All heavy atoms as an XYZ file, in Angstrom:
664
protein
N     244.426    206.395    249.894
C     243.994    207.385    250.830
C     244.948    207.450    251.997
O     244.860    206.713    252.927
C     242.603    207.021    251.339
C     241.674    208.150    251.273
S     240.036    207.642    251.810
C     239.350    209.207    251.626
N     245.911    208.345    251.972
C     246.895    208.446    253.020
C     246.538    209.518    253.990
O     245.447    210.022    254.018
N     247.497    209.907    254.821
C     247.249    210.957    255.788
C     247.738    212.280    255.150
O     248.763    212.807    255.489
C     247.962    210.678    257.101
O     249.332    210.479    256.854
N     246.956    212.766    254.199
C     247.280    213.969    253.466
C     246.841    215.190    254.248
O     245.802    215.186    254.901
C     246.601    213.961    252.088
C     246.968    212.746    251.276
C     245.976    212.483    250.165
O     244.967    213.173    250.079
O     246.229    211.546    249.412
N     247.606    216.268    254.170
C     247.241    217.515    254.791
C     246.262    218.240    253.889
O     246.360    218.188    252.691
C     248.484    218.393    254.994
C     249.405    217.937    256.094
S     248.691    218.084    257.717
C     248.447    219.849    257.822
N     245.273    218.884    254.500
C     244.318    219.681    253.781
C     244.681    221.128    254.033
O     244.928    221.525    255.176
C     242.870    219.397    254.269
C     242.518    217.946    253.952
C     241.903    220.364    253.628
C     241.188    217.509    254.505
N     244.691    221.968    252.971
C     245.017    223.391    253.150
C     243.756    224.148    253.538
O     242.752    224.054    252.864
C     245.589    223.954    251.870
N     243.815    224.822    254.658
C     242.714    225.647    255.148
C     243.130    227.107    255.142
O     244.298    227.410    255.317
C     242.340    225.270    256.579
C     241.841    223.860    256.722
C     242.629    222.905    257.368
C     240.611    223.479    256.233
C     242.176    221.607    257.497
C     240.171    222.170    256.359
C     240.949    221.251    256.999
N     242.205    228.032    254.927
C     242.553    229.449    255.006
C     243.100    229.749    256.423
O     242.603    229.217    257.404
C     241.214    230.177    254.824
C     240.263    229.161    254.299
C     240.782    227.816    254.651
N     244.109    230.579    256.472
C     244.783    230.838    257.754
C     244.169    232.095    258.401
O     244.439    233.197    258.045
C     246.280    231.044    257.519
C     247.077    230.925    258.809
O     246.440    230.807    259.889
O     248.310    230.978    258.745
N     243.275    231.862    259.416
C     242.637    232.972    260.123
C     243.063    232.972    261.562
O     242.419    233.567    262.420
C     241.108    232.800    260.051
C     240.598    232.886    258.643
C     239.118    232.760    258.645
N     238.787    231.362    258.888
C     237.858    230.683    258.209
N     237.157    231.267    257.305
N     237.607    229.406    258.477
N     244.204    232.371    261.872
C     244.650    232.259    263.251
C     245.257    233.576    263.750
O     245.869    234.308    263.001
C     245.701    231.165    263.403
C     245.119    229.815    263.093
C     246.293    228.829    262.918
N     245.777    227.583    262.427
C     245.567    227.324    261.138
N     245.841    228.228    260.244
N     245.083    226.144    260.780
N     245.077    233.792    265.078
C     245.685    234.953    265.704
C     247.082    234.669    266.170
O     247.835    235.575    266.461
C     244.822    235.410    266.902
C     243.468    235.909    266.465
C     242.639    236.272    267.638
C     241.261    236.731    267.166
N     240.350    236.971    268.254
N     247.446    233.383    266.262
C     248.791    233.020    266.700
C     249.419    232.149    265.613
O     248.781    231.617    264.724
C     248.738    232.261    268.019
O     247.844    231.207    267.986
N     250.735    231.973    265.707
C     251.503    231.243    264.716
C     251.125    229.767    264.693
O     251.090    229.121    265.734
C     253.024    231.418    264.958
C     253.815    230.574    263.997
C     253.394    232.856    264.878
N     250.879    229.251    263.505
C     250.560    227.826    263.309
C     251.851    227.052    263.264
O     252.818    227.455    262.647
C     249.788    227.622    262.033
C     249.489    226.194    261.741
C     248.690    226.016    260.532
N     249.265    226.658    259.364
C     248.861    226.467    258.143
N     247.821    225.714    257.890
N     249.482    227.075    257.118
N     251.895    225.909    263.944
C     253.046    225.037    263.933
C     252.588    223.699    263.298
O     252.023    222.840    263.957
C     253.561    224.762    265.362
C     254.031    226.008    265.986
O     254.829    226.720    265.420
N     253.537    226.328    267.195
N     252.844    223.560    261.976
C     252.457    222.319    261.332
C     253.124    221.132    262.018
O     254.269    221.221    262.429
C     252.985    222.472    259.900
C     253.198    223.908    259.705
C     253.512    224.471    261.043
N     252.406    220.047    262.158
C     252.972    218.868    262.781
C     252.536    217.661    262.006
O     252.614    217.635    260.826
C     252.604    218.824    264.266
O     251.230    218.645    264.422
N     252.086    216.713    262.419
C     251.540    215.458    262.015
C     251.867    214.516    263.162
O     252.156    213.336    262.955
C     252.067    214.931    260.682
C     251.458    215.541    259.416
C     252.023    214.920    258.146
C     249.947    215.407    259.397
N     251.788    215.083    264.357
C     252.002    214.266    265.552
C     250.801    213.400    265.802
O     249.679    213.708    265.414
C     252.242    215.160    266.753
C     253.563    215.917    266.693
O     254.501    215.393    266.046
O     253.664    216.992    267.296
N     251.013    212.354    266.567
C     249.900    211.515    267.022
C     249.382    212.108    268.320
O     250.132    212.642    269.111
C     250.368    210.072    267.241
C     250.689    209.386    265.939
O     249.979    209.530    264.962
N     251.781    208.639    265.926
N     248.093    211.957    268.530
C     247.462    212.433    269.746
C     246.367    211.462    270.156
O     246.135    210.425    269.464
N     245.693    211.778    271.211
C     244.620    210.937    271.749
C     243.463    211.831    272.089
O     243.627    212.789    272.857
C     245.128    210.159    272.907
C     244.246    209.031    273.446
C     244.125    207.911    272.422
C     244.841    208.452    274.733
N     242.277    211.541    271.563
C     241.064    212.274    271.897
C     240.302    211.432    272.915
O     240.074    210.245    272.720
C     240.173    212.454    270.642
C     240.878    213.403    269.650
C     238.792    212.997    271.033
C     240.192    213.525    268.316
N     239.938    212.051    274.040
C     239.226    211.339    275.107
C     237.895    212.034    275.424
O     237.864    213.254    275.561
C     240.025    211.276    276.385
C     241.113    210.249    276.332
C     241.486    209.844    277.723
N     242.438    208.744    277.638
C     243.376    208.504    278.495
N     243.552    209.292    279.527
N     244.209    207.484    278.346
N     236.832    211.244    275.459
C     235.537    211.748    275.919
C     234.741    210.570    276.464
O     234.814    209.462    275.914
C     234.768    212.434    274.770
C     234.609    211.637    273.543
C     233.446    210.876    273.359
C     235.609    211.591    272.585
C     233.289    210.119    272.198
C     235.428    210.850    271.432
C     234.293    210.084    271.252
N     234.078    210.790    277.549
C     233.345    209.663    278.225
C     234.312    208.556    278.500
O     235.404    208.788    279.046
N     233.963    207.351    278.114
C     234.816    206.169    278.344
C     235.592    205.825    277.091
O     236.235    204.769    277.059
C     233.942    204.976    278.736
C     233.299    205.130    280.111
O     233.848    205.899    280.927
O     232.244    204.523    280.364
N     235.569    206.678    276.065
C     236.222    206.369    274.793
C     237.534    207.126    274.635
O     237.663    208.271    275.083
C     235.325    206.715    273.614
C     234.032    205.930    273.519
C     233.193    206.446    272.360
C     234.310    204.464    273.301
N     238.476    206.503    273.957
C     239.746    207.148    273.552
C     239.974    206.804    272.097
O     239.837    205.670    271.686
C     240.914    206.616    274.391
O     240.767    206.977    275.737
N     240.282    207.850    271.286
C     240.531    207.641    269.856
C     241.892    208.204    269.502
O     242.253    209.303    269.941
C     239.493    208.386    269.020
C     238.061    208.037    269.183
C     237.189    209.041    268.425
C     237.809    206.649    268.666
N     242.650    207.477    268.708
C     243.892    208.004    268.183
C     243.552    209.087    267.144
O     242.536    209.002    266.459
C     244.724    206.909    267.524
S     245.323    205.687    268.695
N     244.437    210.068    267.041
C     244.213    211.123    266.053
C     245.552    211.638    265.553
O     246.593    211.351    266.143
C     243.393    212.264    266.643
S     244.237    213.274    267.874
N     245.470    212.392    264.447
C     246.620    213.110    263.914
C     246.398    214.582    264.243
O     245.333    215.111    264.014
C     246.734    212.892    262.396
C     247.043    211.428    262.091
C     247.795    213.809    261.797
C     246.953    211.082    260.611
N     247.433    215.207    264.768
C     247.409    216.643    265.049
C     248.020    217.292    263.812
O     249.230    217.261    263.615
C     248.185    217.005    266.312
C     248.136    218.497    266.573
C     247.671    216.198    267.527
N     247.164    217.868    262.948
C     247.627    218.426    261.674
C     248.431    219.669    261.867
O     249.426    219.927    261.200
N     247.988    220.515    262.775
C     248.752    221.719    263.188
C     248.237    222.145    264.525
O     247.168    221.741    264.959
C     248.698    222.835    262.141
C     247.309    223.353    261.881
O     246.642    223.809    262.857
O     246.873    223.337    260.725
N     249.035    222.957    265.196
C     248.679    223.370    266.554
C     249.189    224.753    266.815
O     250.239    225.157    266.286
C     249.246    222.338    267.570
C     248.667    222.531    268.969
C     250.786    222.338    267.583
C     248.928    221.361    269.911
N     248.409    225.564    267.527
C     248.813    226.898    267.956
C     248.659    226.951    269.466
O     248.209    225.984    270.084
C     247.929    227.983    267.306
O     246.626    227.920    267.875
C     247.852    227.843    265.789
N     248.939    228.092    270.031
C     248.737    228.229    271.479
C     247.279    228.251    271.858
O     246.906    228.011    273.005
C     249.459    229.452    272.064
C     248.934    230.764    271.489
C     249.715    231.939    271.907
O     250.955    231.868    272.040
O     249.079    233.004    272.086
N     246.380    228.472    270.852
C     244.970    228.561    271.175
C     244.088    227.476    270.574
O     242.905    227.396    270.883
C     244.424    229.916    270.711
O     244.596    230.071    269.316
N     244.680    226.593    269.717
C     243.861    225.519    269.115
C     244.646    224.614    268.222
O     245.868    224.705    268.124
N     243.913    223.737    267.518
C     244.573    222.715    266.655
C     243.586    222.216    265.614
O     242.369    222.364    265.754
C     245.075    221.554    267.509
N     244.143    221.594    264.569
C     243.374    220.863    263.572
C     243.649    219.376    263.798
O     244.828    218.973    263.875
C     243.752    221.285    262.145
N     242.610    218.573    263.890
C     242.754    217.161    264.247
C     242.003    216.304    263.244
O     240.958    216.694    262.737
C     242.171    216.893    265.626
C     242.587    217.809    266.772
C     241.779    217.521    267.988
C     244.074    217.618    267.051
N     242.544    215.109    263.024
C     241.880    214.089    262.221
C     241.841    212.812    263.047
O     242.890    212.216    263.324
C     242.601    213.851    260.897
C     241.901    212.838    260.025
C     242.630    212.649    258.714
C     241.947    211.579    257.866
N     242.821    211.159    256.787
N     240.655    212.391    263.455
C     240.517    211.197    264.313
C     240.481    209.942    263.467
O     239.953    209.937    262.372
C     239.259    211.322    265.132
N     241.018    208.865    263.993
C     240.949    207.546    263.385
C     239.594    206.928    263.725
O     239.275    206.752    264.899
C     242.036    206.629    263.911
C     243.430    207.065    263.528
O     243.573    207.878    262.578
O     244.417    206.588    264.146
N     238.787    206.659    262.707
C     237.460    205.988    262.866
C     236.634    206.640    263.978
O     236.240    205.970    264.948
C     237.638    204.508    263.144
C     238.352    203.816    262.032
O     238.060    204.115    260.861
O     239.200    202.931    262.329
N     236.330    207.945    263.852
C     235.564    208.607    264.928
C     234.097    208.213    264.863
O     233.600    207.822    263.806
C     235.713    210.080    264.586
C     235.855    210.107    263.104
C     236.644    208.869    262.772
N     233.425    208.289    266.008
C     231.972    208.136    265.935
C     231.471    209.342    265.155
O     232.147    210.373    265.102
C     231.518    208.200    267.405
C     232.632    208.934    268.104
C     233.896    208.614    267.337
N     230.320    209.282    264.564
C     229.885    210.371    263.731
C     228.813    211.179    264.453
O     227.757    210.633    264.739
C     229.329    209.812    262.427
O     229.025    210.867    261.543
N     229.052    212.425    264.716
C     230.314    213.149    264.693
C     230.985    213.105    266.075
O     230.389    212.618    267.030
C     229.875    214.580    264.403
C     228.562    214.707    265.082
C     227.897    213.335    264.967
N     232.197    213.628    266.136
C     232.870    213.752    267.431
C     232.033    214.700    268.289
O     231.370    215.599    267.755
C     234.261    214.354    267.272
C     235.364    213.433    266.781
C     236.633    214.226    266.520
C     235.652    212.345    267.795
N     232.070    214.585    269.617
C     231.356    215.495    270.467
C     231.952    216.907    270.340
O     233.083    217.066    269.870
C     231.544    214.914    271.856
C     232.732    214.042    271.777
C     232.814    213.551    270.363
N     231.169    217.901    270.737
C     231.630    219.287    270.668
C     232.727    219.633    271.668
O     233.435    220.598    271.505
C     230.448    220.228    270.863
C     229.475    220.195    269.708
O     229.893    219.864    268.568
O     228.277    220.490    269.915
N     232.859    218.841    272.720
C     233.896    219.055    273.741
C     234.542    217.728    274.076
O     233.874    216.725    274.227
C     233.290    219.666    274.997
C     232.681    221.031    274.746
C     232.050    221.602    276.021
O     231.499    220.890    276.820
N     232.140    222.922    276.138
N     235.885    217.764    274.192
C     236.656    216.574    274.581
C     238.021    217.006    275.052
O     238.355    218.174    275.013
C     236.738    215.572    273.421
C     237.274    216.175    272.120
C     238.657    216.338    271.940
C     236.444    216.548    271.102
C     239.144    216.841    270.736
C     236.930    217.059    269.900
C     238.271    217.209    269.735
N     238.802    216.017    275.494
C     240.178    216.269    275.946
C     241.114    215.743    274.892
O     240.934    214.637    274.349
C     240.433    215.521    277.277
O     239.533    216.042    278.256
C     241.859    215.761    277.761
N     242.132    216.526    274.559
C     243.172    216.113    273.627
C     244.455    215.903    274.427
O     244.854    216.749    275.230
C     243.433    217.191    272.575
C     244.657    217.000    271.665
C     244.474    215.785    270.785
C     244.897    218.254    270.811
N     245.099    214.742    274.201
C     246.387    214.454    274.856
C     247.403    214.306    273.755
O     247.245    213.500    272.835
C     246.283    213.138    275.656
C     245.204    213.276    276.751
C     247.643    212.778    276.263
C     244.806    211.975    277.394
N     248.476    215.121    273.831
C     249.583    215.061    272.873
C     250.801    214.631    273.679
O     251.282    215.351    274.540
C     249.809    216.437    272.217
C     250.955    216.341    271.223
C     248.548    216.955    271.529
N     251.262    213.389    273.411
C     252.451    212.896    274.119
C     253.634    213.771    273.957
O     253.768    214.416    272.912
C     252.676    211.521    273.503
C     251.357    211.122    272.901
C     250.748    212.420    272.460
N     254.531    213.849    274.926
C     254.531    213.013    276.120
C     253.664    213.553    277.250
O     253.245    212.761    278.111
C     256.003    213.008    276.554
C     256.548    214.304    276.107
C     255.770    214.671    274.861
N     253.337    214.848    277.313
C     252.682    215.320    278.543
C     251.750    216.531    278.362
O     251.467    217.191    279.340
C     253.735    215.623    279.602
O     254.579    216.661    279.133
N     251.307    216.826    277.181
C     250.401    217.960    276.962
C     248.943    217.485    276.982
O     248.612    216.497    276.319
C     250.684    218.650    275.624
C     252.097    219.161    275.487
C     252.170    220.556    276.030
C     253.562    221.102    275.708
N     253.781    222.408    276.185
N     248.117    218.173    277.733
C     246.665    217.863    277.795
C     245.911    219.167    277.610
O     246.225    220.163    278.231
C     246.336    217.230    279.157
O     247.100    216.057    279.338
C     244.850    216.882    279.221
N     244.891    219.112    276.750
C     244.086    220.307    276.432
C     242.603    219.981    276.504
O     242.177    218.960    275.980
C     244.378    220.787    274.999
C     245.811    221.065    274.675
C     246.598    220.066    274.085
C     246.401    222.274    274.964
C     247.923    220.327    273.760
C     247.718    222.542    274.633
C     248.485    221.558    274.066
O     249.791    221.796    273.737
N     241.833    220.860    277.143
C     240.359    220.788    277.049
C     239.979    221.489    275.751
O     240.410    222.611    275.502
C     239.764    221.477    278.243
N     239.221    220.822    274.885
C     238.924    221.323    273.547
C     237.456    221.577    273.303
O     236.607    220.817    273.753
C     239.415    220.316    272.488
S     241.159    219.998    272.534
N     237.193    222.632    272.517
C     235.845    222.924    272.030
C     235.980    222.951    270.497
O     236.760    223.676    269.954
C     235.388    224.295    272.519
C     235.240    224.343    274.008
O     234.592    223.493    274.622
N     235.862    225.323    274.639
N     235.098    222.145    269.834
C     235.112    222.102    268.361
C     234.569    223.423    267.826
O     233.520    223.894    268.284
C     234.283    220.929    267.845
C     234.150    220.972    266.326
C     234.881    219.602    268.287
N     235.329    224.027    266.894
C     234.886    225.303    266.284
C     234.579    225.167    264.791
O     233.915    226.037    264.231
C     235.908    226.459    266.514
C     235.982    226.785    268.009
C     237.284    226.088    266.004
N     235.088    224.107    264.155
C     234.733    223.840    262.771
C     234.941    222.359    262.447
O     235.655    221.666    263.159
C     235.510    224.711    261.763
C     237.007    224.619    261.797
C     237.854    225.523    262.423
C     237.842    223.626    261.213
N     239.141    225.118    262.260
C     239.185    223.978    261.515
C     237.607    222.505    260.477
C     240.274    223.201    261.087
C     238.717    221.721    260.067
C     240.028    222.089    260.369
N     234.251    221.931    261.398
C     234.329    220.534    260.945
C     234.404    220.581    259.436
O     233.668    221.294    258.777
C     233.071    219.742    261.373
C     232.944    219.627    262.883
C     231.576    219.005    263.210
N     231.294    219.094    264.628
C     231.602    218.174    265.549
N     232.226    217.062    265.171
N     231.331    218.343    266.812
N     235.334    219.783    258.852
C     235.446    219.699    257.404
C     235.914    218.288    257.065
O     237.080    217.958    257.265
C     236.433    220.746    256.861
C     236.485    220.750    255.352
C     237.151    222.004    254.848
C     237.109    221.977    253.333
N     237.180    223.284    252.776
N     235.002    217.475    256.566
C     235.319    216.081    256.267
C     235.750    215.363    257.549
O     235.055    215.431    258.568
N     236.880    214.665    257.506
C     237.391    213.939    258.657
C     238.116    214.828    259.652
O     238.512    214.381    260.727
C     238.320    212.822    258.171
N     238.312    216.095    259.317
C     239.064    217.052    260.141
C     238.153    217.866    261.034
O     237.020    218.160    260.639
C     239.895    217.984    259.291
C     241.028    217.285    258.602
C     240.997    216.610    257.419
C     242.397    217.182    259.073
N     242.217    216.110    257.130
C     243.100    216.450    258.131
C     243.035    217.655    260.215
C     244.457    216.156    258.275
C     244.372    217.382    260.342
C     245.065    216.621    259.402
N     238.620    218.219    262.209
C     237.930    219.148    263.116
C     238.971    220.190    263.590
O     240.124    219.870    263.777
C     237.287    218.474    264.348
C     236.149    217.558    263.884
C     238.263    217.768    265.212
N     238.482    221.415    263.744
C     239.304    222.448    264.334
C     238.835    222.675    265.731
O     237.598    222.727    265.992
N     239.732    222.783    266.666
C     239.366    222.970    268.058
C     240.040    224.210    268.655
O     241.155    224.593    268.236
C     239.724    221.733    268.949
C     238.963    220.519    268.494
C     241.229    221.461    268.961
N     239.345    224.833    269.565
C     239.912    225.912    270.384
C     240.172    225.318    271.739
O     239.373    224.524    272.252
C     238.936    227.087    270.493
N     241.322    225.654    272.316
C     241.637    225.171    273.654
C     240.911    226.032    274.673
O     240.929    227.282    274.590
C     243.150    225.228    273.906
C     243.949    224.343    272.962
C     245.193    224.772    272.508
C     243.488    223.126    272.530
C     245.952    224.021    271.641
C     244.241    222.337    271.658
C     245.471    222.782    271.217
N     240.225    225.382    275.614
C     239.471    226.089    276.649
C     240.489    226.726    277.606
O     241.497    226.133    277.901
C     238.545    225.143    277.386
N     240.186    227.948    277.997
C     241.043    228.612    278.960
C     240.366    228.592    280.319
O     239.128    228.595    280.414
C     241.294    230.083    278.566
O     240.062    230.719    278.387
C     242.104    230.120    277.251
N     241.155    228.512    281.359
C     240.592    228.394    282.723
C     240.192    229.738    283.245
O     240.626    230.769    282.873
C     241.650    227.773    283.640
C     241.918    226.351    283.231
C     242.955    225.683    284.138
O     243.080    226.110    285.289
O     243.604    224.786    283.669
């Protein structure tokens, strides 16, 4: 069981940038490592390492070296979650 990419139907309004970057999900006092499967200007697909079941509907995503996003979960499929970035 490796870190395989899952193919999802592409319904994005902006261009998807496949990655496999490491990120950090933060909520409350917890921080979890995650894989950023792909990212757009409006959201991302994430796979958390050993998440609590389930991840909360809102959290902060940190993508090194300096990107931080407020996230709202919009879909869940197995170990993957799709998030929309909150706009101010």
